[in-house]
N, C-alpha and C positions, 0 to 999 in steps of 0.2 A: 504494500500500500504506500503510495507516494506521500511524502511529507507536505503538509499544507501550513501556511502561515497566515494568520488573520491580517486583514488589511490595516487594522489600526495599530498593529505592532510594526515598529521600524527599528532595525538594528542601528547601532552606533555608526557602523561603516556606511550604511545607507544614508544616514543623516549627513555625514561628512561629504559624501559624494554630491548630495543635493546642495549643500552649502557652497561647495566648490563650483558647481554649475551656475548657481545664482551669482557668485562673485565674478565669474568669467563673463557672464552676460552683461554686467555693469560696464559701461564704456564712458570714461571721463572725457571732458572736452579735449580736442586735439591741441589747443594752444596752452595747455598746462605746462609744457616744458619751457615755454617762454615766460609765463607768468610766475611760476614757482621753480626757478632754476636751482635754488638751494636745496631742494628735496632730492636732486640727483646726486648719488654718492660719487666718490672719487673713482675715476676710471682705472686707477692703478689696482691690479687684481689682488696684490698681497695686502692692501689696506682695507679690503672689503670684508664685512661680516654682516650677513643678512639679518641676524637676530638683533645686533646692535643698531643696524640701520632702522629696523622696524620700531624699536623702542625709542630711538631718537626722533623718528617722525611723530610718534605719539606725544613726546615732550614738546615738539615744535607746534603741533596743533593745540596742545593745552595752553601754550603761551599765546597763540593766536586767538584763543577764546577770550583772553583777558585784554589783548591789544589788537586793534584792527590794523593789519599790515596791508595797505592797498597795493594795487598793481602799479608798478613803475619800472622804468628801464633806464639804461645809461643815456643821459641827455635830458631826462625829466627834471623839472624844477621841484624841489622838495622843501618842506619846512618840518624840522625835527625838534620836538620838545622833550627835554630830559630833566629829571630831577637833579637839582644842584643845591646842596645845603648852604653854599656861600653866595648864591645869587639872590637878588631881590625877588620875593615871592617864592623862593625855594625851587625855582625852575628856570631853565634856560632854553631859548628858542633860537635856532639857527636856520637860515634860509640859504639855499644855493643849488648848484647844478650837480647832479649825480654823475661822477666821472668814472666810476668803476663799481662793479659788483663782483665779489670774489669769494672763494672758499665754499664749502658745502656744510650742510647740516646745521647744528647749533652754533658752529663757529663762523657761519657766513657773515660777511661784512659788506658794507657799502660806504663810499667816501663822497662827501658833499663839499663843493668848492664855491667860494665867493671872494670878492675883493672888498676889503673894509679899510677905510682910511688909506687907500692907495697900496695896500699890501694884500697879496693873495693869502687866503686862509683856507685850510682844508681840515675837515674833521672826519675821522673814520669812526663809524658806529658799528658795534656788534648788533646785528639785526634782532637777536633774541635776548638782548640785555634787559634785565628787569627794570633798569633805571629809565628806559625810554617810556615816556608817557603818551606820546602821540606822534604819528607820522602822517603828514598831509602832502598830497600831490597838488601843487599849485598849477602845474602845466604838464600834462601827460604827452610825451613825445619820445621818439627815438632819434638816434644819430646814425651816421653812415658807418661809424666804427664802434667796436665793442669796448674800447678804452679811450678816454679823453685826456690822457696824461699830457698831451701836447698843448693843452690850454695853459700849462705852466710857462711855456715859451711863446705864448701868444699875447697880443695886446690885451690890456685889462678889460676893455669893453666886452670881450667875448665871455668873460667870467663874472661880470657884475650883474647882480640881481638885487632889486630893492627889497628891503625887509618888509615893507608894507604892501607888497604885491598882492593884488586880488586874485583869487583862483580863477583859472580859465576852465569853463565847464566843457567836459568832453561828453558828447551825446552817447548814451548807452547803446551798445550794439554796433557802433561804427568802428572801422579799423583805426588803429593807433597811427597818427600821422608821423611821417619821417621828416625831420628837419635836414634839408640838403645843403645847409650853409657850408661854405668852404672857408676855413679859418686861415688867415694870413699870419704866418709866423714872424716873430721878431728876427732881426739879424743875429747871426752867430756871435758868441758861443751859445749852444743849447745844452740842456741837461742830457739829451740823448741824440743819437744820429737819426733824426726823423726821415732823412732822405733814403735810408736803407730799409725802412719799414713800408709795407704795402698799405698805406693809409689813403682812404677815400675822402676824408673830411678836411684835408688841408690843401691850400693852393701850392702849386709847384714852387718851392723856394728858389730864390736867385742865388745860385752857387757857381763856383768855377767848374769847368768841365771835368777836372780830375776827380771831384767828389762823385759825380754821376758815373764815371767810368768804374770807380771803386764799388759803388753801390750796385752796379750791374754785374760786376764780377762776383760779388757776394750773394746775389739774389739766387733763390732756389724756386723757380716757377713750377718745377715738376712736383713740388710737394702737394699741391692741390689734386694731383692725380694719383697720389700714393694711397691706395685704398686701405692697405694694412695699417699705415700710420694713422689714418683717420679712424679706423676701427679701434685701435689701441687707445686713442684719446677720447673715445666716446662710450656711452652706455648703449648696449644693443636695444633694439625696439621691444623685444619681449620683456626685458627687465624694466624698461621705461613704462610699459603698459601696466605691469604688476605694481610698480611703485605708485604711479598716479591713480591707479584704481583704489589702492589703499588710502591715498590722500583724499580722493573724492568721497569715499565712504565715511571717513572720519569727519570731513567737512559737512556732509549731510547730517551726521549724527550731532554735531555741534549746533547746527541750525535747528534741528528738532528740539534739542534741549533748551535752546534760547526761546523758541516759540512756546514751549511748555511753561517756562519760567514767566514769560510775559502774560500768558493766559492766567496763571496762578495769581499774579499780582493784580490783574484786572478783577478777578473774582474776589480777592481780598478787599479791594477798594469798594466794590459794589455792595459787599456785606457789611 
């Protein structure tokens, strides 16, 4: 006589299979890798640990439940408010252009630059630092390059942002605009040899021919066709889908908890 199992009985293995199928059916938005680059781990294989990465993502989402970290990119104009026991009002607000986003996970950082009293000032913030009270995006935009370090060798007007700048409203659902401005560099000396970097956001500097000959000799245009090097410096698509699926699920769970908390507060006020 064949064995029969009641429909209402489900084994633990069956539940795990069903949960896995449900998780795989969840598809996060495709632009998450640009909005949340810090959730992608290091591409260096010996620095990776999936369990640590998952726990770190939970800590990051827990911090995001207390602090709203908006979408921003290199080139966006930000206003960052941090707690400062030595400042008037116990807080300090700095406005400037985001010139770099770097690192991964809880140690991810971003740097904001402005010109104050004729001097360039840069502040590097740890994105998940508990002293950060507020991050505002005054103008959401991208630049042609992933790093804007060359603003250090550019005229001051390219880095100057007024502290009383009003926010520029970005219509929801529209693509993020790309600022195609070409920065004109100051005459040499520079902090780096910018002519040797493949930069799109600067005007061609006026240099003697020997500098361009040397830059051409050191150039490696074949690197963009080196698929193995690109693979080693990136996270494969399957891992990215798994990571951002986890981020998406945790984000939906946080939204659900916030909605429940808001409803509970409304019920408490009505009674």
